[in-house]
N, C-alpha and C positions, 0 to 999 in steps of 0.2 A: 387054317394054317397049322394049328397044333391040336386039333380035336377037342377043343374046349369052348367055353363061353367067355367072351371078353367084353370089357367095358371100356368105352372110349370117351375122351374129353377132347372136343374140337378135332376129332378124327385121329387122335393118338391114343394107343392103348395105355391104360393106367393100371388095370388089374383084371383078374378073371379067375375062372375055376377050370381045372383040368384034372381028371382022374382023382377027384375028391380033395385036391390040394388048391390052396390059394396061390395064384400067380401074381406077382407084383413087379411093376416096372419101376425100379428104384433109381436107375441111371448109373452110368459108369463111375461117377465120383463117390456115390454112396454104396456101391456094390460090396466092397469088403466089409464095411461096417454092418450092412444088412446081413451078410453071411455069418457074422459073429453072433448074431442074435439066436437065441434058442429056437429050435424047430425050423430054421431056415436052411435051405440048401440051394446050390446052383440050379437054375432052370436049364435042363439038358435034354429036352424032348427029342433032339436029333442025335443024341449021343455025344454032342460037344456042348459044353456050357456056353450059354448065351450071356455074355457080360452085360450087366445092367438089369438083369431080370432074375428073380428068385422064386422058388417054390416055398410055401410055408405049410407045414403039416397041420392037420386038423387040431392037434394039441396046442399049436401056437396061436390059434384064433378062437379058443373056447369062450373067452370073455368078450363082451361088447367093446371093452376098452382096447384089448389086444387087436381085435379085428379092425376097429376104427383107426387105430394107430397105423396099421399096415395100409389100409385104404387111403388114409390121408397122405402117407408117404408117396404112394403111387400117383395120387392127384397132384401133389406138390411138384413132382417131377414133370408130369404131363403139362402142367401150367407153364413150364419154362420152354416148351416146344412150340414152334409156329403151327398155326392151324393147317390141317391137310385138306 
């Protein structure tokens, strides 16, 4: 779909890697708050931002804590979705 590697939970994407950046599915309710975090930007692989998904630059996932926090956020949102 977007030329990267994605990870699914019960058939729903939660996070992945594309062009060296982490992609995280944060959901529409957490989208603005996620964008306010350092090194995060809208996921816009089509040229139009995809609300509920963010890219995180490599600088934003240098520590295990930072990477784990983003992954947990993606997993938390995917857990709210019905299995596919």
